[in-house]
N, CA, C and O atoms as a printed pandas DataFrame, in Angstrom:
     atom_number atom_name residue_name chain_id  residue_number  x_coord  y_coord  z_coord
0              1         N          MET        A               1   -4.972    2.442  -34.735
1              2        CA          MET        A               1   -5.818    3.360  -35.163
2              3         C          MET        A               1   -5.671    4.533  -36.071
3              4         O          MET        A               1   -6.532    5.329  -36.445
4              5         N          ASP        A               2   -4.455    4.475  -36.334
5              6        CA          ASP        A               2   -3.989    5.790  -37.356
6              7         C          ASP        A               2   -4.514    5.146  -38.734
7              8         O          ASP        A               2   -5.215    5.877  -39.433
8              9         N          ARG        A               3   -4.275    4.014  -39.127
9             10        CA          ARG        A               3   -5.007    3.109  -40.364
10            11         C          ARG        A               3   -6.328    3.016  -40.388
11            12         O          ARG        A               3   -6.787    2.588  -41.447
12            13         N          ILE        A               4   -7.032    3.266  -39.607
13            14        CA          ILE        A               4   -8.391    3.048  -39.567
14            15         C          ILE        A               4   -8.964    4.629  -39.844
15            16         O          ILE        A               4   -9.959    4.948  -40.495
16            17         N          GLU        A               5   -8.182    5.342  -39.265
17            18        CA          GLU        A               5   -8.465    6.777  -39.496
18            19         C          GLU        A               5   -8.253    7.403  -41.233
19            20         O          GLU        A               5   -8.978    8.200  -41.830
20            21         N          LYS        A               6   -7.208    6.823  -41.638
21            22        CA          LYS        A               6   -6.806    7.071  -43.109
22            23         C          LYS        A               6   -7.913    6.069  -44.031
23            24         O          LYS        A               6   -8.363    6.520  -45.084
24            25         N          GLU        A               7   -8.297    4.719  -43.561
25            26        CA          GLU        A               7   -8.837    4.413  -44.679
26            27         C          GLU        A               7  -10.492    4.429  -44.549
27            28         O          GLU        A               7  -11.105    3.852  -45.447
28            29         N          THR        A               8  -11.335    5.129  -43.361
29            30        CA          THR        A               8  -12.564    5.060  -43.083
30            31         C          THR        A               8  -12.589    6.112  -42.289
31            32         O          THR        A               8  -11.640    6.434  -41.574
32            33         N          HIS        A               9  -13.882    6.839  -42.368
33            34        CA          HIS        A               9  -14.407    7.871  -41.332
34            35         C          HIS        A               9  -15.357    7.451  -40.489
35            36         O          HIS        A               9  -15.852    8.263  -39.708
36            37         N          ALA        A              10  -15.768    6.129  -40.502
37            38        CA          ALA        A              10  -16.579    5.367  -39.876
38            39         C          ALA        A              10  -16.151    5.252  -38.462
39            40         O          ALA        A              10  -14.935    5.368  -38.312
40            41         N          LYS        A              11  -16.930    5.028  -37.258
41            42        CA          LYS        A              11  -16.346    4.679  -36.241
42            43         C          LYS        A              11  -16.192    3.060  -36.196
43            44         O          LYS        A              11  -16.710    2.328  -37.039
44            45         N          VAL        A              12  -15.409    2.595  -35.100
45            46        CA          VAL        A              12  -15.223    1.125  -35.167
46            47         C          VAL        A              12  -15.730    0.665  -33.671
47            48         O          VAL        A              12  -16.004    1.407  -32.728
48            49         N          ILE        A              13  -15.775   -0.748  -33.722
49            50        CA          ILE        A              13  -16.299   -1.355  -32.657
50            51         C          ILE        A              13  -15.079   -2.209  -32.227
51            52         O          ILE        A              13  -14.656   -3.080  -32.986
52            53         N          VAL        A              14  -14.550   -1.990  -31.111
53            54        CA          VAL        A              14  -13.182   -2.603  -30.427
54            55         C          VAL        A              14  -13.832   -3.756  -29.841
55            56         O          VAL        A              14  -14.827   -3.725  -29.118
56            57         N          ILE        A              15  -13.088   -4.926  -30.272
57            58        CA          ILE        A              15  -13.638   -6.468  -29.015
58            59         C          ILE        A              15  -12.140   -6.834  -28.606
59            60         O          ILE        A              15  -11.123   -6.910  -29.295
60            61         N          GLY        A              16  -12.375   -7.047  -27.161
61            62        CA          GLY        A              16  -10.809   -7.246  -26.620
62            63         C          GLY        A              16  -11.220   -8.658  -25.579
63            64         O          GLY        A              16  -12.307   -8.705  -25.002
64            65         N          THR        A              17  -10.405   -9.523  -25.480
65            66        CA          THR        A              17  -10.232  -10.777  -24.868
66            67         C          THR        A              17   -9.260  -11.119  -23.958
67            68         O          THR        A              17   -8.317  -11.672  -24.525
68            69         N          ALA        A              18   -9.093  -10.989  -22.558
69            70        CA          ALA        A              18   -8.315  -11.387  -21.644
70            71         C          ALA        A              18   -7.346  -10.123  -21.515
71            72         O          ALA        A              18   -8.012   -9.129  -21.225
72            73         N          ILE        A              19   -6.017   -9.856  -21.637
73            74        CA          ILE        A              19   -5.463   -9.021  -21.748
74            75         C          ILE        A              19   -5.557   -7.700  -22.729
75            76         O          ILE        A              19   -5.205   -6.561  -22.422
76            77         N          GLY        A              20   -6.226   -8.213  -24.221
77            78        CA          GLY        A              20   -6.594   -7.466  -24.891
78            79         C          GLY        A              20   -7.822   -6.327  -24.712
79            80         O          GLY        A              20   -7.947   -5.235  -25.267
80            81         N          GLY        A              21   -8.602   -6.940  -23.814
81            82        CA          GLY        A              21   -9.803   -6.012  -23.036
82            83         C          GLY        A              21   -9.201   -4.734  -22.478
83            84         O          GLY        A              21   -9.837   -3.682  -22.549
84            85         N          TYR        A              22   -7.887   -4.795  -21.876
85            86        CA          TYR        A              22   -7.130   -3.742  -21.337
86            87         C          TYR        A              22   -7.059   -2.548  -22.057
87            88         O          TYR        A              22   -7.319   -1.379  -21.772
88            89         N          PHE        A              23   -6.468   -3.362  -23.490
89            90        CA          PHE        A              23   -6.072   -2.273  -24.533
90            91         C          PHE        A              23   -7.429   -1.956  -25.086
91            92         O          PHE        A              23   -7.712   -0.759  -25.035
92            93         N          ALA        A              24   -8.226   -2.657  -25.541
93            94        CA          ALA        A              24   -9.289   -2.432  -26.177
94            95         C          ALA        A              24  -10.079   -1.040  -25.048
95            96         O          ALA        A              24  -10.574   -0.049  -25.584
96            97         N          ALA        A              25  -10.072   -1.202  -23.532
97            98        CA          ALA        A              25  -10.883   -0.289  -23.115
98            99         C          ALA        A              25  -10.273    1.076  -23.240
99           100         O          ALA        A              25  -10.926    2.098  -23.452
100          101         N          LEU        A              26   -8.846    1.012  -23.078
101          102        CA          LEU        A              26   -7.914    2.144  -23.497
102          103         C          LEU        A              26   -7.851    2.845  -24.494
103          104         O          LEU        A              26   -7.457    4.011  -24.487
104          105         N          LEU        A              27   -8.357    2.013  -25.808
105          106        CA          LEU        A              27   -8.101    2.598  -26.962
106          107         C          LEU        A              27   -9.825    3.512  -26.985
107          108         O          LEU        A              27   -9.985    4.669  -27.375
108          109         N          ALA        A              28  -10.658    2.802  -26.580
109          110        CA          ALA        A              28  -12.127    3.624  -26.472
110          111         C          ALA        A              28  -11.946    4.807  -25.630
111          112         O          ALA        A              28  -12.579    5.816  -25.941
112          113         N          PHE        A              29  -11.012    4.839  -24.395
113          114        CA          PHE        A              29  -11.049    6.019  -23.618
114          115         C          PHE        A              29  -10.221    7.154  -24.067
115          116         O          PHE        A              29  -10.443    8.352  -23.890
116          117         N          VAL        A              30   -9.223    6.588  -24.681
117          118        CA          VAL        A              30   -8.160    7.745  -25.635
118          119         C          VAL        A              30   -8.610    8.419  -26.799
119          120         O          VAL        A              30   -8.443    9.609  -27.068
120          121         N          LYS        A              31   -9.286    7.419  -27.566
121          122        CA          LYS        A              31   -9.738    7.704  -28.726
122          123         C          LYS        A              31  -11.334    7.549  -29.052
123          124         O          LYS        A              31  -11.729    6.917  -30.032
124          125         N          THR        A              32  -12.297    8.265  -28.024
125          126        CA          THR        A              32  -13.351    8.416  -27.917
126          127         C          THR        A              32  -14.408    8.627  -29.069
127          128         O          THR        A              32  -15.485    8.048  -29.208
128          129         N          CYS        A              33  -13.741    9.758  -29.989
129          130        CA          CYS        A              33  -14.409   10.027  -31.136
130          131         C          CYS        A              33  -14.455    8.966  -32.334
131          132         O          CYS        A              33  -15.388    8.955  -33.138
132          133         N          ASN        A              34  -13.573    8.239  -32.383
133          134        CA          ASN        A              34  -13.307    7.093  -33.372
134          135         C          ASN        A              34  -13.974    5.774  -32.962
135          136         O          ASN        A              34  -14.074    4.934  -33.856
136          137         N          VAL        A              35  -14.527    5.409  -31.530
137          138        CA          VAL        A              35  -14.812    4.163  -31.292
138          139         C          VAL        A              35  -16.325    4.286  -30.798
139          140         O          VAL        A              35  -16.816    4.965  -29.896
140          141         N          ARG        A              36  -16.899    3.375  -31.717
141          142        CA          ARG        A              36  -18.250    3.351  -31.480
142          143         C          ARG        A              36  -18.826    2.535  -30.446
143          144         O          ARG        A              36  -19.822    3.016  -29.906
144          145         N          ALA        A              37  -18.461    1.497  -30.076
145          146        CA          ALA        A              37  -18.532    0.518  -29.028
146          147         C          ALA        A              37  -17.153   -0.176  -28.736
147          148         O          ALA        A              37  -16.168   -0.325  -29.458
148          149         N          THR        A              38  -17.412   -0.559  -27.406
149          150        CA          THR        A              38  -16.197   -1.526  -27.047
150          151         C          THR        A              38  -16.734   -3.009  -26.181
151          152         O          THR        A              38  -17.309   -2.859  -25.103
152          153         N          VAL        A              39  -16.544   -4.163  -26.635
153          154        CA          VAL        A              39  -16.886   -5.292  -26.082
154          155         C          VAL        A              39  -15.755   -5.683  -25.293
155          156         O          VAL        A              39  -14.645   -5.478  -25.783
156          157         N          LEU        A              40  -15.833   -6.181  -24.221
157          158        CA          LEU        A              40  -14.927   -6.807  -23.242
158          159         C          LEU        A              40  -15.440   -8.236  -23.064
159          160         O          LEU        A              40  -16.636   -8.353  -22.797
160          161         N          VAL        A              41  -14.745   -9.258  -23.167
161          162        CA          VAL        A              41  -14.953  -10.646  -23.119
162          163         C          VAL        A              41  -13.932  -11.211  -22.166
163          164         O          VAL        A              41  -12.759  -11.198  -22.537
164          165         N          ASP        A              42  -14.199  -11.649  -21.121
165          166        CA          ASP        A              42  -13.419  -12.188  -20.109
166          167         C          ASP        A              42  -11.864  -11.297  -19.922
167          168         O          ASP        A              42  -10.760  -11.843  -19.922
168          169         N          ALA        A              43  -12.101   -9.899  -19.778
169          170        CA          ALA        A              43  -11.182   -8.897  -19.996
170          171         C          ALA        A              43  -10.385   -8.665  -18.427
171          172         O          ALA        A              43  -10.972   -8.866  -17.364
172          173         N          LEU        A              44   -9.288   -8.315  -18.504
173          174        CA          LEU        A              44   -8.383   -7.624  -17.318
174          175         C          LEU        A              44   -8.422   -6.540  -17.092
175          176         O          LEU        A              44   -7.331   -6.005  -16.897
176          177         N          VAL        A              45   -9.478   -5.808  -17.018
177          178        CA          VAL        A              45   -9.176   -4.354  -16.762
178          179         C          VAL        A              45   -9.581   -3.935  -15.273
179          180         O          VAL        A              45  -10.134   -2.863  -15.026
180          181         N          ASN        A              46   -9.296   -4.759  -14.435
181          182        CA          ASN        A              46   -9.755   -4.120  -12.999
182          183         C          ASN        A              46   -8.400   -4.146  -11.901
183          184         O          ASN        A              46   -8.281   -4.527  -10.736
184          185         N          SER        A              47   -7.597   -3.626  -12.756
185          186        CA          SER        A              47   -5.937   -3.180  -12.303
186          187         C          SER        A              47   -6.242   -1.877  -11.717
187          188         O          SER        A              47   -6.739   -1.021  -12.449
188          189         N          PRO        A              48   -5.998   -1.610  -10.447
189          190        CA          PRO        A              48   -6.186   -0.140  -10.184
190          191         C          PRO        A              48   -4.942    0.327  -10.269
191          192         O          PRO        A              48   -3.938   -0.318   -9.968
192          193         N          MET        A              49   -4.967    1.483  -10.688
193          194        CA          MET        A              49   -3.958    2.488  -11.254
194          195         C          MET        A              49   -3.846    3.215   -9.723
195          196         O          MET        A              49   -4.838    3.693   -9.173
196          197         N          ARG        A              50   -2.527    3.227   -9.132
197          198        CA          ARG        A              50   -2.207    3.843   -8.113
198          199         C          ARG        A              50   -1.530    5.319   -8.329
199          200         O          ARG        A              50   -0.682    5.545   -9.192
200          201         N          SER        A              51   -2.104    6.403   -7.296
201          202        CA          SER        A              51   -1.691    7.659   -7.590
202          203         C          SER        A              51   -0.125    8.043   -7.420
203          204         O          SER        A              51    0.534    7.421   -6.587
204          205         N          ARG        A              52    0.335    8.820   -8.016
205          206        CA          ARG        A              52    1.880    9.149   -7.948
206          207         C          ARG        A              52    2.111    9.804   -6.803
207          208         O          ARG        A              52    3.137    9.581   -6.161
208          209         N          ALA        A              53    1.297   10.588   -6.449
209          210        CA          ALA        A              53    1.546   11.569   -5.134
210          211         C          ALA        A              53    1.492   10.860   -3.892
211          212         O          ALA        A              53    2.272   11.145   -2.984
212          213         N          ASN        A              54    0.404    9.720   -3.753
213          214        CA          ASN        A              54    0.269    8.921   -2.623
214          215         C          ASN        A              54   -0.014    7.259   -3.220
215          216         O          ASN        A              54   -1.169    6.837   -3.155
216          217         N          PRO        A              55    0.661    6.708   -3.572
217          218        CA          PRO        A              55    0.702    5.242   -3.855
218          219         C          PRO        A              55   -0.327    4.065   -2.806
219          220         O          PRO        A              55   -0.531    2.861   -2.960
220          221         N          ASP        A              56   -0.747    4.892   -1.889
221          222        CA          ASP        A              56   -1.463    4.136   -1.124
222          223         C          ASP        A              56   -2.961    4.471   -1.662
223          224         O          ASP        A              56   -3.742    3.586   -1.312
224          225         N          GLN        A              57   -3.566    5.493   -2.405
225          226        CA          GLN        A              57   -4.633    5.805   -2.797
226          227         C          GLN        A              57   -4.929    5.689   -4.075
227          228         O          GLN        A              57   -3.883    5.963   -4.664
228          229         N          PRO        A              58   -5.806    5.425   -4.898
229          230        CA          PRO        A              58   -6.123    5.361   -6.240
230          231         C          PRO        A              58   -5.860    6.591   -7.060
231          232         O          PRO        A              58   -5.992    7.671   -6.483
232          233         N          ALA        A              59   -5.402    6.579   -8.704
233          234        CA          ALA        A              59   -5.114    7.656   -8.940
234          235         C          ALA        A              59   -6.362    8.272   -9.614
235          236         O          ALA        A              59   -7.248    7.677  -10.226
236          237         N          THR        A              60   -6.206    9.944   -9.302
237          238        CA          THR        A              60   -7.353   10.603   -9.642
238          239         C          THR        A              60   -7.713   10.449  -11.421
239          240         O          THR        A              60   -7.145    9.812  -12.307
240          241         N          ILE        A              61   -8.797   11.261  -11.428
241          242        CA          ILE        A              61   -9.223   11.353  -13.124
242          243         C          ILE        A              61   -8.233   12.227  -13.758
243          244         O          ILE        A              61   -7.922   12.006  -14.928
244          245         N          ASP        A              62   -7.663   13.271  -13.058
245          246        CA          ASP        A              62   -6.482   13.995  -13.709
246          247         C          ASP        A              62   -5.482   13.404  -13.720
247          248         O          ASP        A              62   -4.833   13.579  -14.751
248          249         N          GLU        A              63   -4.950   12.605  -12.837
249          250        CA          GLU        A              63   -3.600   11.751  -13.022
250          251         C          GLU        A              63   -3.939   10.727  -13.960
251          252         O          GLU        A              63   -2.896   10.223  -14.377
252          253         N          ARG        A              64   -5.052   10.155  -14.521
253          254        CA          ARG        A              64   -5.123    9.222  -15.364
254          255         C          ARG        A              64   -5.094    9.719  -16.485
255          256         O          ARG        A              64   -4.555    9.077  -17.387
256          257         N          ASP        A              65   -5.654   10.984  -16.744
257          258        CA          ASP        A              65   -5.661   11.761  -18.128
258          259         C          ASP        A              65   -4.554   12.143  -18.490
259          260         O          ASP        A              65   -4.283   12.062  -19.688
260          261         N          SER        A              66   -3.673   12.627  -17.639
261          262        CA          SER        A              66   -2.174   13.223  -17.912
262          263         C          SER        A              66   -1.486   12.070  -18.649
263          264         O          SER        A              66   -0.782   12.218  -19.647
264          265         N          LEU        A              67   -1.760   10.930  -18.064
265          266        CA          LEU        A              67   -0.573    9.864  -18.947
266          267         C          LEU        A              67   -0.681    9.730  -20.451
267          268         O          LEU        A              67    0.232    9.293  -21.151
268          269         N          PHE        A              68   -2.223   10.260  -21.040
269          270        CA          PHE        A              68   -2.330   10.114  -22.498
270          271         C          PHE        A              68   -2.169   11.471  -22.959
271          272         O          PHE        A              68   -2.206   11.722  -24.164
């Protein structure tokens, strides 16, 4: 993404397949101001993130945001 920011000021469209879909979705989440759209094809993004405070529960939005 750093290279894209240096070479152009346009927003990008990110495409991810299989495990690349996870990273495409993550990039779109982290760099929302630089990503115009995300296309996920047969993506593996349905992996629940567990809470650090209580591993039996899913992570809260605040816990997810704190990782970035």
